C-alpha positions in Angstrom: 28.6 -46.1 8.9 26.8 -45.1 5.9 26.8 -41.2 4.9 24.0 -38.9 4.9 23.1 -36.0 2.5 20.6 -33.1 3.5 18.7 -30.2 2.2 20.4 -26.9 4.3 19.4 -23.4 4.2 22.0 -21.1 3.0 20.6 -17.7 3.1 17.5 -16.0 1.9 16.5 -17.3 -1.3 19.0 -19.9 -1.1 19.3 -24.1 -0.3 21.8 -26.3 -1.0 22.1 -30.2 -0.7 25.0 -31.0 1.7 27.3 -34.0 3.0 26.1 -34.1 6.7 26.8 -36.7 9.5 24.8 -39.7 9.4 22.1 -39.4 12.9 22.8 -40.9 15.8 20.2 -41.3 19.1 21.9 -38.0 20.6 21.2 -34.5 19.6 24.7 -32.8 18.6 25.8 -29.5 18.5 24.9 -27.7 15.0 22.9 -24.5 13.1 19.9 -24.0 15.6 20.4 -26.7 18.1 19.2 -25.1 21.7 22.1 -25.0 23.9 20.5 -27.2 26.9 19.4 -29.6 24.1 22.9 -30.6 23.2 24.2 -33.9 23.8 20.6 -35.1 24.6 20.4 -38.6 24.3 17.6 -40.3 22.9 17.3 -43.8 23.9 13.8 -43.8 22.8 14.5 -43.1 19.6 14.7 -44.5 16.3 16.6 -43.8 13.2 14.8 -43.7 9.7 15.7 -44.1 5.9 13.9 -41.1 4.7 11.4 -42.3 1.6 9.5 -39.2 1.1 9.8 -36.1 3.0 8.4 -32.8 1.5 9.0 -29.1 1.1 6.3 -27.4 3.3 5.5 -23.4 2.9 6.8 -22.5 6.4 9.9 -24.2 5.2 9.6 -21.6 2.6 9.0 -18.9 5.1 12.3 -19.6 6.9 14.2 -19.6 3.0 12.5 -16.3 2.4 14.3 -15.0 5.0 11.4 -14.0 6.9 12.5 -16.0 9.9 15.8 -16.0 12.3 16.6 -19.4 11.0 20.4 -19.9 11.2 22.8 -20.7 8.2 23.6 -24.6 7.8 20.1 -25.6 9.3 18.7 -28.8 8.2 15.4 -28.2 6.7 12.4 -30.6 6.7 9.4 -31.4 9.4 7.1 -33.7 6.7 8.8 -37.0 6.9 7.8 -40.4 6.0 10.2 -43.4 6.3 11.4 -47.0 7.3 12.8 -47.8 10.3 16.5 -48.8 10.1 18.0 -48.7 13.8 16.0 -48.2 17.2 17.1 -47.4 20.2 17.2 -49.5 23.7 14.3 -48.1 25.2 12.0 -48.6 22.3 9.5 -51.5 22.9 7.1 -51.6 20.0 8.2 -50.0 17.1 10.2 -52.6 14.7 13.3 -52.2 12.3 11.5 -52.7 9.0 8.4 -50.7 10.0 7.2 -47.7 7.7 6.1 -45.0 9.7 4.8 -41.4 9.3 6.7 -39.3 11.9 4.3 -36.0 12.9 5.9 -33.0 12.5 5.2 -32.0 16.3 8.0 -33.4 18.6 6.3 -34.8 21.4 7.5 -36.4 24.7 4.3 -38.4 25.5 4.8 -37.8 29.2 4.1 -33.9 30.0 0.4 -32.8 31.1 0.2 -31.0 27.6 1.0 -34.1 25.7 -1.4 -36.6 28.0 -4.2 -34.0 27.0 -3.5 -34.5 23.4 -2.1 -30.8 22.9 0.8 -32.6 21.2 1.7 -29.2 19.6 3.2 -28.0 22.6 4.7 -30.5 24.6 6.8 -29.0 27.5 9.3 -31.0 27.6 11.0 -31.2 23.7 12.1 -27.4 23.4 13.9 -25.5 26.3 13.0 -21.9 24.6 9.1 -22.4 24.2 6.6 -25.2 24.3 6.4 -27.5 21.3 9.1 -28.6 18.9 9.3 -29.5 15.0 12.1 -30.9 13.0 14.2 -28.7 11.0 12.8 -25.1 12.1 14.2 -22.5 13.9 13.4 -21.7 17.4 12.0 -25.5 17.7 14.6 -26.8 19.9 17.1 -27.6 17.3 15.8 -31.1 16.4 17.7 -31.9 12.8 15.3 -31.7 9.9 14.2 -34.6 7.9 14.8 -33.3 4.0 17.7 -35.7 4.2 18.5 -39.5 3.1 18.1 -40.4 7.2 16.9 -38.7 10.0 16.4 -39.6 13.9 13.3 -39.5 15.9 13.0 -38.8 19.4 9.9 -40.6 21.4 9.4 -43.3 18.7 6.8 -45.6 20.5 4.9 -42.3 20.9 5.4 -40.3 18.1 5.4 -42.8 15.0 2.4 -43.6 13.1 3.0 -47.2 12.3 1.5 -48.4 8.8 -0.4 -51.3 9.0 0.4 -53.2 5.5 4.1 -52.5 4.6 3.3 -53.4 0.9 0.0 -51.3 1.2 1.9 -48.5 2.3 4.5 -48.3 -0.3 2.0 -48.5 -3.1 0.4 -45.5 -1.6 3.5 -43.5 -0.2 2.5 -40.3 -2.3 -0.9 -40.1 -0.3 0.4 -41.3 3.0 3.3 -39.0 3.2 0.9 -35.9 3.7 0.0 -37.4 7.0 3.1 -35.8 8.6 1.6 -32.3 8.3 -0.6 -30.8 5.4 -3.3 -33.1 5.7 -3.8 -33.0 9.3 -3.0 -29.5 9.4 -5.8 -28.5 7.0 -8.1 -31.4 8.7 -7.3 -29.4 11.9 -8.3 -25.7 10.2 -11.7 -27.1 8.8 -12.7 -28.8 12.6 -11.5 -25.8 14.5 -14.0 -23.4 12.2 -16.7 -25.9 13.3 -17.6 -26.9 9.8 -19.4 -30.2 9.4 -22.0 -32.1 7.2 -24.0 -29.0 5.0 -21.8 -26.5 6.2 -20.6 -23.6 3.9 -16.6 -23.2 4.1 -14.4 -20.4 2.8 -10.5 -21.5 3.0 -8.3 -18.5 2.3 -5.3 -19.6 0.3 -4.8 -22.4 -2.3 -1.4 -23.6 -1.7 -1.0 -27.1 -0.2 -2.9 -26.9 3.4 -5.4 -24.5 1.7 -6.1 -27.1 -0.7 -5.7 -29.9 1.9 -8.1 -27.9 4.3 -10.7 -27.7 1.3 -10.1 -31.7 0.7 -10.7 -32.0 4.5 -13.9 -29.9 4.8 -15.3 -32.3 1.6 -14.5 -35.0 3.7 -16.0 -33.9 6.6 -19.4 -33.5 4.6 -19.4 -29.8 3.8 -22.2 -28.6 1.3 -20.0 -25.9 -0.3 -16.2 -25.4 -0.4 -14.9 -21.9 -1.5 -11.5 -21.7 -1.9 -10.1 -18.0 -2.2 -6.7 -16.7 -3.8 -4.5 -14.5 -6.3 -2.7 -17.4 -8.1 -4.8 -18.6 -11.1 -2.8 -21.6 -11.3 -3.8 -22.8 -7.9 -7.5 -21.6 -8.0 -7.7 -24.2 -10.9 -5.9 -26.8 -8.9 -9.1 -26.4 -6.3 -11.6 -26.4 -9.1 -10.0 -29.9 -10.0 -11.2 -31.4 -7.3 -14.8 -29.8 -7.2 -13.8 -26.7 -5.2 -15.4 -23.1 -6.1 -13.4 -20.5 -6.1 -12.6 -16.8 -5.4 -10.2 -14.7 -7.0 -9.6 -12.0 -4.3 -8.1 -9.9 -6.9 -11.2 -9.1 -8.5 -13.5 -7.2 -6.4 -15.4 -8.0 -3.1 -15.1 -11.6 -1.5 -18.5 -11.4 -0.3 -20.0 -10.3 -3.1 -18.4 -13.3 -5.2 -19.2 -15.5 -2.2 -22.9 -14.2 -2.9 -22.8 -15.2 -6.2 -22.2 -18.9 -5.3 -24.1 -19.7 -2.3 -27.1 -16.8 -2.5 -25.7 -14.9 0.9 -22.3 -13.0 1.4 -21.3 -15.1 4.1 -20.0 -18.5 5.2 -20.5 -20.6 8.3 -17.0 -21.5 8.9 -13.5 -20.1 7.5 -10.2 -21.2 7.4 -7.1 -18.8 7.2 -4.2 -21.3 5.2 -2.3 -18.1 4.5 -0.6 -17.0 7.5 1.6 -13.9 8.4 3.0 -13.3 4.7 -0.8 -12.5 3.5 -1.3 -9.6 0.8 -3.9 -7.3 0.4 -6.6 -7.8 -2.2 -6.1 -6.5 -5.3 -3.7 -6.6 -8.5 0.0 -5.6 -7.2 -1.3 -5.5 -3.8 1.2 -5.1 -1.0 2.2 -7.3 1.7 -0.7 -6.8 4.9 -0.2 -9.3 7.3 -3.8 -9.0 9.2 -5.6 -9.2 5.7 -6.9 -12.6 5.9 -7.8 -12.6 9.1 -10.0 -9.4 8.7 -11.7 -10.4 5.8 -12.4 -13.8 7.3 -13.9 -12.2 10.2 -16.1 -9.9 7.5 -17.4 -13.1 5.7 -17.9 -15.7 8.6 -21.6 -15.9 10.3 -22.1 -14.5 13.4 -21.7 -17.2 15.7 -18.9 -18.7 13.7 -15.6 -19.8 13.9 -12.0 -19.1 12.5 -9.5 -22.0 11.7 -5.9 -20.7 12.0 -3.7 -23.5 10.6 -1.9 -20.5 8.7 1.7 -19.8 10.4 2.2 -16.6 12.5 5.6 -15.9 14.3 6.9 -13.8 16.9 9.9 -12.6 14.9 9.8 -11.4 11.1 13.2 -9.8 10.0 11.0 -8.6 6.8 8.0 -7.6 8.4 6.3 -4.5 6.6 6.3 -2.6 9.9 8.0 -2.4 13.5 4.8 -3.9 14.7 4.8 -6.6 12.1 8.0 -7.7 12.7 7.5 -8.6 16.3 3.7 -10.1 15.1 2.0 -7.5 16.5 -0.8 -7.4 13.9 -3.6 -4.7 13.3 -6.4 -7.2 13.6 -10.3 -6.0 14.0 -10.9 -7.9 17.3 -14.1 -5.8 17.9 -15.8 -6.9 14.7 -14.9 -10.6 15.9 -15.9 -9.9 19.4 -19.2 -8.3 17.9 -19.9 -11.6 16.2 -19.1 -13.6 18.6 -16.3 -15.4 16.9 -14.3 -18.0 18.2 -10.5 -18.5 17.1 -8.4 -21.4 16.9 -5.0 -21.4 16.7 -1.3 -22.7 16.9 0.7 -25.8 15.6 -1.6 -28.6 14.4 -1.6 -31.7 17.1 -0.9 -34.1 14.5 -1.3 -37.1 16.5 -5.1 -36.3 17.4 -6.2 -36.9 13.7 -3.4 -38.8 11.8 -4.8 -42.1 12.2 -8.3 -41.4 11.5 -6.9 -39.6 8.2 -4.6 -42.3 7.2 -7.7 -44.8 7.1 -9.8 -42.2 4.9 -6.6 -42.6 2.4 -6.3 -46.3 2.8 -10.0 -47.0 2.0 -10.3 -44.5 -0.6 -12.6 -41.9 1.2 -9.8 -39.1 0.1 -7.3 -38.6 -2.5 -5.2 -36.1 -1.0 -2.3 -36.5 -3.2 -4.4 -35.6 -6.2 -6.1 -32.5 -4.5 -2.4 -31.2 -3.7 -1.0 -32.0 -7.0 2.0 -34.3 -5.2 4.8 -33.8 -7.7 7.9 -36.1 -7.0 11.7 -34.9 -7.4 14.9 -36.2 -6.5 16.7 -35.0 -3.3 19.4 -32.9 -5.4 16.2 -31.0 -6.9 15.4 -29.6 -3.3 16.7 -26.2 -4.6 14.6 -26.2 -8.0 11.6 -27.1 -5.9 11.8 -24.1 -3.6 12.4 -21.7 -6.3 8.9 -23.0 -8.4 7.1 -23.1 -5.2 8.5 -20.0 -4.2 7.1 -18.5 -7.7 3.6 -19.9 -7.2 3.5 -23.3 -8.8 0.7 -25.2 -7.7 2.6 -28.3 -6.5 3.2 -30.2 -3.7 7.0 -31.1 -4.1 7.7 -34.3 -2.4 11.5 -35.0 -2.0 12.3 -39.1 -3.2 15.8 -39.5 -1.4 15.9 -43.6 -2.2 14.0 -44.0 -5.0 11.1 -45.2 -3.3 8.6 -43.3 -5.0 9.6 -44.4 -8.6 6.3 -45.7 -10.1 3.7 -44.2 -7.3 0.9 -43.1 -8.2 -1.9 -41.2 -6.4 -4.3 -43.5 -4.8 
């Protein structure tokens, strides 16, 4: 049997690539695995040779020490791979298939899955609805920043690419289907944006840039991206977005300079709980983005909130923030009849359609997020540079499948 290597969280600010067990179709004891899930058999699962696996901002929250992630947790929930082994109960996925793995793990059998709410499956995490690979409090399913990974409920979860050779040629774009592209798209859809809309996206990290590209795909008239990071704002402008530097005065005034009025039809929070107050040398203020979006969104509009908020934040700025209790101006949102959509993106609701948009050249998501390929051993450097604000979406290449692959 072959070995395996994976990226593991060590302590705040530190990850390492470690030798680890080759995956089996049974969930073994290990860092972060829910006690009730130990020994859970996955006859319905497959083993993947990981062709591409991405560093996500959600991973970065753990690596910064802002969650209760245990030492040794294997990271990674953005996985694209080739099936090398399938369980005896798998019917429709074949060895050799190249597939995208939704970051949400879903059984396909529970009420929520049957209602397409796959981000809050009731059967995969004993602690709460919803599970994910390599993430704290998400059931303990082993992460995919590795050479090989196991995926349960394969027939239901996996998106098979219809043309293997095409998939390998477009792998750098297709790897975004596991999380950030559907997540950004979900944020825009739930904000109510569509043809002719004016859209404001808070945050120019990879999810924010994916949301901006999604708004363009959906026909928005103007897409405005706000951030403090000038490099990331430049990346947003590179594919046709307008930008707002939130450190340089009123967001409303800057939006008015672009659109002629100080509000937008729809807004997306792609920042989450580590938000900072606006202005130079600003301090962390976790409700800043939510409150600012209520200020700039028209009465009757909506906020899509794909940015991550947590129930336990050891590094929170105060006792309320440590439990995810934020000082949100709900009265303002109520007065303006805003709608709010939160929670994990149900990836399976969108990923096939977005795959088709990539395959047929309707969107260029790898270019939009500045996808940057590095080796598995370079993962610690990727995490460090991403944490320092690099305007890149780091894609790990465990087996050299991305050598010579370019964005479409």
